[in-house]
C-alpha positions as CSV (number, residue, x, y, z in Angstrom):
1,M,246.1,185.5,294.2
2,S,243.6,182.6,293.7
3,D,243.8,179.5,295.8
4,L,243.7,177.6,292.5
5,D,246.9,179.2,291.2
6,P,248.9,176.2,290.0
7,N,252.2,177.9,291.1
8,R,251.1,178.3,294.7
9,P,250.9,175.4,297.2
10,L,247.5,174.8,298.6
11,G,246.9,175.2,302.3
12,A,244.3,173.6,304.4
13,G,241.8,176.3,303.8
14,A,242.0,175.8,300.0
15,L,241.8,172.0,300.5
16,A,238.6,172.4,302.5
17,R,237.1,174.7,299.9
18,L,237.9,172.2,297.1
19,R,236.2,169.4,299.1
20,T,233.1,171.5,299.5
21,V,232.7,171.9,295.8
22,G,233.0,168.1,295.3
23,R,236.2,168.0,293.4
24,R,238.4,164.9,293.9
25,F,241.7,166.2,295.0
26,D,244.9,164.5,296.3
27,P,246.9,167.1,298.2
28,A,249.9,164.7,298.2
29,A,250.2,165.4,294.5
30,E,250.8,169.1,295.2
31,L,253.7,168.6,297.6
32,E,256.8,168.7,295.5
33,T,259.4,170.5,297.6
34,A,260.3,170.9,301.2
35,E,259.0,174.4,301.1
36,D,255.6,173.1,299.7
37,V,255.5,170.7,302.6
38,A,256.4,173.3,305.2
39,I,253.8,175.7,303.9
40,F,251.2,172.9,303.8
41,L,251.9,171.8,307.4
42,D,252.1,175.3,308.8
43,E,248.7,176.3,307.2
44,Y,247.1,173.0,308.1
45,L,248.2,173.4,311.7
46,R,247.0,177.0,311.8
47,D,243.6,176.1,310.4
48,N,243.3,172.8,312.3
49,P,244.8,173.0,315.8
50,D,243.5,169.5,316.6
51,P,246.5,167.1,316.9
52,A,244.6,164.4,315.0
53,A,244.2,166.8,312.0
54,F,248.0,167.6,312.1
55,T,248.8,163.9,312.2
56,Q,246.6,163.3,309.2
57,A,248.4,166.1,307.4
58,L,251.7,164.6,308.3
59,G,250.4,161.3,306.8
60,I,249.6,163.2,303.5
61,V,253.2,164.5,303.5
62,A,254.6,161.0,304.1
63,R,252.5,159.6,301.3
64,A,253.6,162.3,299.0
65,N,257.2,161.3,299.7
66,G,256.6,157.6,299.5
67,M,255.4,156.0,302.8
68,T,257.9,153.1,302.5
69,E,260.9,155.5,302.0
70,I,259.8,157.7,304.8
71,A,259.4,154.8,307.1
72,R,262.9,153.6,306.2
73,R,264.4,157.0,306.8
74,A,262.5,157.5,310.1
75,G,263.5,154.0,311.3
76,V,260.0,152.8,311.8
77,G,257.9,150.0,310.2
78,R,255.8,151.0,307.2
79,E,252.6,149.6,308.7
80,S,253.3,151.2,312.0
81,L,253.8,154.5,310.2
82,Y,250.5,154.2,308.4
83,K,248.7,153.6,311.7
84,S,250.5,156.4,313.5
85,L,249.7,158.9,310.8
86,S,246.0,157.9,310.2
87,G,244.6,160.3,312.7
88,D,243.0,157.5,314.6
89,V,245.9,157.2,317.1
90,T,248.2,159.7,318.7
91,P,251.8,159.1,317.5
92,T,254.6,159.7,319.9
93,F,256.4,163.0,319.7
94,E,259.5,161.0,318.8
95,T,257.7,159.6,315.7
96,V,256.5,163.0,314.7
97,L,260.1,164.4,314.9
98,K,261.4,161.4,313.0
99,V,258.9,161.9,310.2
100,L,259.6,165.6,310.0
101,T,263.3,164.9,309.7
102,A,262.7,162.2,307.1
103,V,260.9,164.6,304.9
104,G,263.6,167.3,305.3
105,L,262.0,169.5,307.9
106,R,262.6,170.5,311.4
107,L,260.3,171.7,314.2
108,A,260.4,175.4,315.0
109,V,258.5,177.4,317.6
110,A,257.2,180.9,317.0
111,P,255.2,183.4,319.1
112,G,251.5,182.7,318.8
113,G,250.0,186.0,319.4
114,A,248.4,187.9,322.3
115,E,247.1,184.9,324.1
116,G,250.5,183.3,324.2
117,R,252.2,186.6,325.4
118,D,249.7,186.9,328.2
119,R,250.5,183.4,329.5
120,A,254.3,184.0,329.3
121,A,254.1,187.2,331.4
């Protein structure tokens, strides 16, 4: 299936490829359902393990849902939320959880592969 299939949410890899070919693309426009958001964040985190990159992706999700509304649901100020999700600062874990809850998601943990199994043993 092509990354440009209009019926498939775009992950971070597809977004990176679109950027390299010079297309102007707003990933927030593609995030219509909670499932779209979950897939986007999961792929983004898998492709970009850097916390700042995940924070920026969470900012895209918040923008897709309306930053003012997400700030209200999360119980944080809109300007504070913009700053927290810019990727320039590290938001608190509490803020990340509040934003995830505000967009209808929850945090889940899954085994990460051989490296994670070796550490747990």
